[in-house]
C-alpha positions as CSV (number, residue, x, y, z in Angstrom):
1,X,-140.0,20.9,41.5
2,X,-139.6,24.4,42.9
3,X,-136.6,25.1,40.6
4,X,-138.5,23.7,37.6
5,X,-141.5,25.9,38.3
6,X,-139.3,28.9,38.6
7,X,-137.6,28.2,35.2
8,X,-141.0,27.6,33.6
9,X,-142.4,30.9,34.9
10,X,-139.3,32.7,33.6
11,X,-139.8,31.1,30.1
12,X,-143.5,32.0,30.1
13,X,-142.7,35.6,31.1
14,X,-140.1,35.9,28.4
15,X,-142.6,34.6,25.8
16,X,-145.2,37.1,27.0
17,X,-142.7,39.9,26.5
18,X,-142.3,38.9,22.9
19,X,-146.0,38.4,22.2
20,X,-146.2,41.4,19.8
21,X,-143.3,41.0,17.4
22,X,-144.7,42.0,14.1
23,X,-146.8,39.0,13.2
24,X,-149.8,37.9,15.2
25,X,-150.4,37.1,18.8
26,X,-150.4,40.7,20.0
27,X,-152.7,41.8,22.7
28,X,-152.2,45.6,22.2
29,X,-149.8,48.5,22.7
30,X,-149.1,47.5,26.3
31,X,-147.2,44.4,25.1
32,X,-145.5,46.1,22.1
33,X,-141.7,46.8,22.4
34,X,-140.9,50.5,22.1
35,X,-144.5,51.7,22.8
36,X,-145.8,53.2,26.0
37,X,-148.8,55.5,26.6
38,X,-146.5,58.5,26.0
39,X,-143.7,57.4,23.6
40,X,-142.9,55.5,20.4
41,X,-139.2,54.5,20.1
42,X,-137.9,53.8,16.6
43,X,-134.3,53.4,15.4
44,X,-132.2,53.6,12.3
45,X,-128.7,52.8,11.0
46,X,-127.1,55.6,9.0
47,X,-123.7,56.5,7.5
48,X,-122.9,59.5,9.7
49,X,-119.3,58.8,8.9
50,X,-117.5,56.8,6.2
51,X,-117.6,56.7,2.4
52,X,-121.3,57.4,2.1
53,X,-121.5,60.2,4.7
54,X,-121.5,63.0,2.2
55,X,-125.1,64.1,2.0
56,X,-126.5,61.0,3.5
57,X,-125.5,62.1,7.0
58,X,-128.1,64.8,6.8
59,X,-131.0,62.5,6.3
60,X,-131.7,61.1,9.8
61,X,-131.3,64.5,11.5
62,X,-133.9,65.9,9.1
63,X,-136.2,63.0,9.9
64,X,-135.7,63.6,13.6
65,X,-136.4,67.4,13.1
66,X,-139.8,66.6,11.6
67,X,-140.6,64.2,14.5
68,X,-139.6,67.0,17.0
69,X,-142.0,69.3,15.2
70,X,-144.8,66.7,15.5
71,X,-143.9,66.1,19.1
72,X,-144.1,69.8,19.9
73,X,-147.6,69.8,18.4
74,X,-148.9,66.9,20.6
75,X,-147.3,63.9,18.9
76,X,-149.3,61.0,17.4
77,X,-152.3,59.7,19.4
78,X,-150.7,61.4,22.4
79,X,-147.3,59.7,22.0
80,X,-144.0,61.5,21.3
81,X,-141.6,59.9,18.7
82,X,-138.1,59.1,19.9
83,X,-135.7,58.5,17.1
84,X,-132.5,56.6,17.9
85,X,-129.9,57.2,15.2
86,X,-126.9,54.8,15.0
87,X,-123.8,55.4,12.9
88,X,-122.7,52.3,10.9
89,X,-120.2,54.0,8.6
90,X,-121.8,52.3,5.6
91,X,-120.0,49.1,6.8
92,X,-122.2,46.0,6.8
93,X,-120.5,44.5,9.8
94,X,-121.2,47.7,11.8
95,X,-124.8,47.7,10.6
96,X,-125.4,44.2,12.1
97,X,-123.9,45.3,15.4
98,X,-125.9,48.6,15.7
99,X,-129.2,47.0,14.6
100,X,-128.8,44.2,17.1
101,X,-128.3,46.9,19.8
102,X,-131.4,48.8,18.7
103,X,-133.6,45.7,18.7
104,X,-132.2,43.7,21.6
105,X,-131.1,46.4,24.0
106,X,-133.0,49.6,23.1
107,X,-136.2,47.5,22.3
108,X,-137.2,49.8,19.4
109,X,-140.7,49.5,18.0
110,X,-139.4,49.5,14.4
111,X,-136.4,50.2,12.2
112,X,-137.1,53.2,10.1
113,X,-135.2,54.2,6.9
114,X,-132.1,52.1,7.5
115,X,-129.7,53.3,4.7
116,X,-127.8,51.3,2.2
117,X,-128.1,48.3,-0.1
118,X,-125.0,46.4,1.1
119,X,-125.6,47.4,4.7
120,X,-129.3,46.7,5.1
121,X,-129.3,43.5,3.2
122,X,-127.4,41.9,6.0
123,X,-130.0,42.6,8.7
124,X,-133.2,41.5,6.8
125,X,-133.2,38.0,8.3
126,X,-132.4,39.3,11.8
127,X,-135.3,41.7,11.7
128,X,-137.6,39.1,10.2
129,X,-136.6,36.6,13.0
130,X,-137.3,39.2,15.6
131,X,-140.4,40.3,13.7
132,X,-139.5,43.9,13.9
133,X,-141.2,46.2,11.3
134,X,-138.6,47.3,8.8
135,X,-140.0,50.4,7.3
136,X,-139.1,52.6,4.3
137,X,-135.6,51.4,3.7
138,X,-133.3,54.1,2.3
139,X,-132.3,52.3,-0.9
140,X,-133.9,51.2,-4.1
141,X,-132.9,47.5,-4.0
142,X,-135.5,45.1,-5.1
143,X,-134.8,43.0,-2.0
144,X,-137.2,45.2,0.0
145,X,-140.1,44.2,-2.1
146,X,-140.5,40.5,-1.1
147,X,-143.7,40.5,1.0
148,X,-143.8,36.7,1.1
149,X,-140.2,36.3,2.3
150,X,-139.9,39.6,4.3
151,X,-143.5,40.6,5.3
152,X,-142.3,43.4,7.6
153,X,-139.9,45.1,5.1
154,X,-141.0,48.0,2.9
155,X,-139.0,50.2,0.5
156,X,-139.3,53.9,0.0
157,X,-137.1,54.9,-3.0
158,X,-138.2,53.9,-6.5
159,X,-136.3,50.6,-7.0
160,X,-133.1,50.8,-9.0
161,X,-134.4,48.7,-11.9
162,X,-137.4,51.0,-12.3
163,X,-135.1,54.0,-12.2
164,X,-132.7,52.4,-14.7
165,X,-135.5,51.9,-17.1
166,X,-136.7,55.5,-16.8
167,X,-133.2,56.9,-17.2
168,X,-132.4,54.6,-20.1
169,X,-135.6,55.5,-21.9
170,X,-134.4,59.2,-21.8
171,X,-131.0,58.1,-23.1
172,X,-132.5,56.1,-25.9
173,X,-134.7,59.0,-27.0
174,X,-132.2,61.8,-26.6
175,X,-128.8,60.2,-27.4
176,X,-129.8,57.8,-30.1
177,X,-126.7,56.3,-31.8
178,X,-124.3,57.3,-29.0
179,X,-122.1,54.8,-27.2
180,X,-123.6,54.3,-23.8
181,X,-121.5,52.9,-20.9
182,X,-122.1,52.2,-17.2
183,X,-120.2,52.5,-13.9
184,X,-122.0,51.2,-10.8
185,X,-121.5,50.1,-7.2
186,X,-120.4,46.4,-6.9
187,X,-123.6,45.2,-5.1
188,X,-127.3,45.0,-5.8
189,X,-127.4,48.8,-6.2
190,X,-125.2,48.6,-9.3
191,X,-126.6,45.3,-10.6
192,X,-130.3,46.3,-10.3
193,X,-129.6,49.6,-12.0
194,X,-127.8,48.0,-14.9
195,X,-130.6,45.4,-15.2
196,X,-133.1,48.2,-15.7
197,X,-130.8,50.1,-18.2
198,X,-130.2,47.0,-20.3
199,X,-133.9,46.1,-20.4
200,X,-134.3,49.3,-22.4
201,X,-131.0,49.7,-24.2
202,X,-129.8,46.2,-24.5
203,X,-126.1,45.5,-23.5
204,X,-124.2,48.6,-22.8
205,X,-120.9,49.2,-24.7
206,X,-118.7,49.0,-21.6
207,X,-119.3,48.5,-17.9
208,X,-117.2,49.0,-14.8
209,X,-117.8,48.7,-11.1
210,X,-116.3,50.2,-7.9
211,X,-116.2,49.2,-4.2
212,X,-116.7,51.9,-1.6
213,X,-113.6,50.9,0.3
214,X,-111.4,52.1,-2.6
215,X,-111.7,55.8,-3.3
216,X,-109.9,55.5,-6.7
217,X,-111.9,55.2,-9.9
218,X,-109.1,56.2,-12.2
219,X,-108.8,52.7,-13.8
220,X,-112.6,52.5,-14.3
221,X,-112.9,55.9,-15.8
222,X,-109.8,55.3,-17.9
223,X,-111.4,52.2,-19.3
224,X,-114.6,54.0,-20.2
225,X,-112.6,56.7,-21.9
226,X,-110.6,54.1,-23.9
227,X,-113.9,52.6,-24.9
228,X,-114.9,55.9,-26.4
229,X,-118.0,56.2,-24.3
230,X,-120.2,59.2,-25.1
231,X,-122.9,58.7,-22.4
232,X,-121.9,57.3,-19.0
233,X,-124.7,56.2,-16.6
234,X,-123.7,56.1,-13.0
235,X,-125.2,54.0,-10.2
236,X,-123.1,55.8,-7.5
237,X,-123.4,57.2,-4.0
238,X,-122.7,61.0,-3.9
239,X,-119.0,60.7,-3.1
240,X,-118.4,58.4,-6.0
241,X,-120.5,60.5,-8.4
242,X,-118.3,63.5,-7.6
243,X,-115.2,61.3,-7.8
244,X,-116.2,59.9,-11.2
245,X,-117.0,63.3,-12.7
246,X,-113.8,64.9,-11.3
247,X,-111.6,62.0,-12.4
248,X,-113.1,62.1,-15.9
249,X,-112.2,65.8,-16.1
250,X,-108.7,65.2,-15.1
251,X,-108.4,62.6,-17.9
252,X,-109.9,65.0,-20.4
253,X,-112.9,62.7,-20.8
254,X,-116.2,64.6,-21.3
255,X,-119.1,62.2,-21.7
256,X,-122.8,63.1,-20.9
257,X,-123.3,61.8,-17.3
258,X,-126.7,60.4,-16.4
259,X,-126.8,59.7,-12.6
260,X,-129.0,57.7,-10.2
261,X,-131.2,59.9,-8.0
262,X,-129.4,58.6,-4.8
263,X,-126.1,60.1,-6.0
264,X,-127.2,63.3,-7.6
265,X,-127.9,66.0,-5.0
266,X,-126.3,69.1,-6.4
267,X,-125.5,70.7,-3.0
268,X,-123.7,67.6,-1.9
269,X,-121.8,67.1,-5.2
270,X,-120.8,70.8,-5.3
271,X,-119.4,70.7,-1.8
272,X,-117.4,67.5,-2.6
273,X,-116.1,68.9,-5.9
274,X,-115.2,72.3,-4.5
275,X,-113.7,74.5,-7.3
276,X,-114.6,71.9,-9.8
277,X,-118.3,72.2,-9.1
278,X,-119.0,73.7,-12.6
279,X,-118.4,70.3,-14.0
280,X,-121.9,69.4,-12.8
281,X,-123.5,71.6,-15.4
282,X,-125.8,69.5,-17.6
283,X,-125.7,66.3,-15.5
284,X,-129.0,64.4,-16.0
285,X,-130.6,62.6,-13.1
286,X,-134.1,62.0,-11.7
287,X,-136.1,62.6,-8.5
288,X,-139.6,62.0,-7.2
289,X,-139.9,64.6,-4.4
290,X,-140.0,68.4,-4.5
291,X,-136.6,70.0,-5.1
292,X,-135.1,71.9,-2.3
293,X,-134.6,75.0,-4.4
294,X,-138.3,75.2,-5.3
295,X,-139.2,77.8,-2.7
296,X,-142.7,78.2,-4.0
297,X,-143.6,74.6,-3.3
298,X,-145.8,74.3,-0.2
299,X,-143.9,71.2,1.0
300,X,-140.5,73.0,0.7
301,X,-142.1,75.9,2.7
302,X,-143.1,73.4,5.4
303,X,-139.8,71.7,5.4
304,X,-138.0,75.0,5.5
305,X,-140.0,76.0,8.6
306,X,-139.3,72.7,10.4
307,X,-135.6,72.8,9.3
308,X,-135.2,76.3,10.7
309,X,-136.9,75.5,14.0
310,X,-135.6,72.0,14.7
311,X,-132.6,71.1,12.6
312,X,-129.9,73.4,13.9
313,X,-130.0,75.6,10.8
314,X,-128.8,72.8,8.5
315,X,-128.6,73.8,4.8
316,X,-131.8,72.7,3.1
317,X,-130.9,70.3,0.3
318,X,-132.5,67.3,-1.3
319,X,-131.2,65.0,1.5
320,X,-133.1,67.1,4.1
321,X,-136.3,67.0,1.9
322,X,-135.9,63.2,1.7
323,X,-135.5,62.8,5.4
324,X,-138.6,64.9,6.2
325,X,-140.6,63.1,3.5
326,X,-139.8,59.8,5.2
327,X,-140.8,61.2,8.5
328,X,-144.1,62.5,7.1
329,X,-145.0,59.1,5.7
330,X,-144.1,57.3,9.0
331,X,-146.4,59.7,10.9
332,X,-149.2,59.0,8.3
333,X,-148.7,55.2,8.9
334,X,-148.8,55.7,12.7
335,X,-152.0,57.7,12.4
336,X,-153.5,55.0,10.2
337,X,-152.5,52.3,12.6
338,X,-154.5,53.9,15.4
339,X,-154.1,54.5,19.1
340,X,-153.8,50.8,19.9
341,X,-150.4,50.6,18.2
342,X,-148.8,47.2,17.6
343,X,-146.2,45.9,15.2
344,X,-148.8,44.0,13.3
345,X,-150.9,47.1,13.1
346,X,-148.2,49.3,11.5
347,X,-147.5,46.6,8.9
348,X,-151.2,46.3,8.1
349,X,-151.5,50.1,7.9
350,X,-148.7,50.4,5.4
351,X,-150.1,47.6,3.3
352,X,-153.5,49.2,3.3
353,X,-151.9,52.2,1.5
354,X,-153.7,55.2,0.3
355,X,-151.0,57.6,1.5
356,X,-150.6,61.0,-0.1
357,X,-147.8,63.4,0.3
358,X,-145.0,65.3,-1.4
359,X,-144.2,62.7,-4.1
360,X,-144.5,63.5,-7.8
361,X,-145.6,59.9,-8.3
362,X,-147.8,57.6,-6.1
363,X,-146.5,55.2,-3.6
364,X,-147.8,51.7,-4.3
365,X,-147.9,49.8,-1.0
366,X,-150.2,46.8,-0.8
367,X,-150.2,43.3,0.6
368,X,-148.5,42.2,-2.6
369,X,-146.2,45.2,-3.2
370,X,-143.8,46.7,-0.7
371,X,-141.7,48.6,-3.2
372,X,-142.5,52.3,-2.4
373,X,-142.5,55.1,-4.9
374,X,-143.5,54.0,-8.4
375,X,-141.4,56.2,-10.7
376,X,-139.4,59.4,-11.2
377,X,-139.1,62.6,-13.2
378,X,-136.0,63.7,-15.0
379,X,-133.8,66.5,-13.7
380,X,-130.8,68.4,-15.1
381,X,-128.3,70.7,-13.3
382,X,-128.3,74.3,-14.5
383,X,-126.2,76.9,-12.8
384,X,-125.6,74.6,-9.9
385,X,-129.3,73.7,-9.3
386,X,-131.4,70.8,-10.2
387,X,-134.5,71.5,-12.4
388,X,-137.2,69.2,-13.4
389,X,-138.0,68.7,-17.1
390,X,-140.4,66.6,-19.1
391,X,-143.0,64.4,-17.5
392,X,-143.0,62.0,-14.5
393,X,-142.8,58.3,-15.5
394,X,-143.6,55.1,-13.8
395,X,-142.9,51.4,-14.7
396,X,-142.2,48.1,-13.0
397,X,-139.0,46.1,-12.5
398,X,-140.0,43.6,-15.2
399,X,-140.8,44.2,-18.9
400,X,-143.6,46.7,-18.4
401,X,-143.6,49.9,-20.4
402,X,-142.2,53.2,-19.1
403,X,-145.3,55.3,-19.1
404,X,-146.1,59.0,-18.2
405,X,-148.0,59.4,-15.0
406,X,-150.2,62.4,-14.1
407,X,-150.4,62.7,-10.3
408,X,-152.4,65.7,-8.9
409,X,-150.2,67.8,-6.5
410,X,-151.2,67.4,-2.9
411,X,-150.6,70.3,-0.5
412,X,-149.6,69.5,3.1
413,X,-152.2,70.1,5.9
414,X,-152.3,73.6,7.3
415,X,-150.5,72.5,10.4
416,X,-148.0,70.3,8.5
417,X,-149.0,67.1,10.2
418,X,-151.1,64.4,8.6
419,X,-154.5,63.9,10.2
420,X,-155.6,60.7,11.9
């Protein structure tokens, strides 16, 4: 009987330790993993190395820099944010390993901005089973917007089908009669992008795919050249955007490139292309955040200040802007969730929505929509820098129209930290 009682006590103790796990039964912050009176511990998986490291390796350090800035100014409800950044090399097997470590060993409160469609897709069920909030995934896959199936998962980027429809609308209006083709990553990133493109354009003239483990797109680009493509739409991470454009030049192939936001940061592409950087001139893409080169923008001024003080002098590019924008939104969500922070509470706070910030278009979080930003505005590269043109647009991932959206610009608070 004594042994049975001891085992029963241990089971009850373990159950009590899991009482706040993102879905009911929480008795408050004292029972919440990763939360103490003075600290909130969150984690992420990022490609600090590997085929997607170019550009993307700058995101998490920028997020941490903004958290360090907030911490230096008192934190959130008296708590400092600790950000544990794990390198997964953009390898799904590694992602599963590091996320398990963050959840089971490091006991993080939430996973924040885990990057990658193929990588993060493999941890959705694990995070759901452990009822860990899965916030602001760094990818535009439609998988993040399944509140019934994954109630704790939220996107951040406009989803790739939304983006595909917006980019394709520009192509339809600007390059009417031209032969349009597609090269995309061989996963939901590429497939979702193509789905959006073909909703607007119908079937493209030719399509190719690549895998990140093979840094040779010669056959794919050669096939697009042979098909006499005049516009090539790319759903590519930065390294493969540069590789595609550089390979095309070597083959004497000069289509108009139209590129997904996630693969279009000019600073990253220029560094990858080196002396061939002038090939970027005229590339069309899209974005939904202030551009790093817009020094008159108050958000860029804030991020420049934070970057200088807390990010080891990293060059400010659109990846840094992205990382700090994610951090700002997370702090907003923490403020909204209140001092009695629980996993349920942060999910409810995000679903409540109402967030404002640096975006050119609204975020659209609700109990029924976990998809993040609702649209984008087109950019083009001129003299090595991205510039916005035209209007911002929003749409859905179905058959809804692509419509202009007028969103009033919101300045950051005077101290750069969202109010409670």
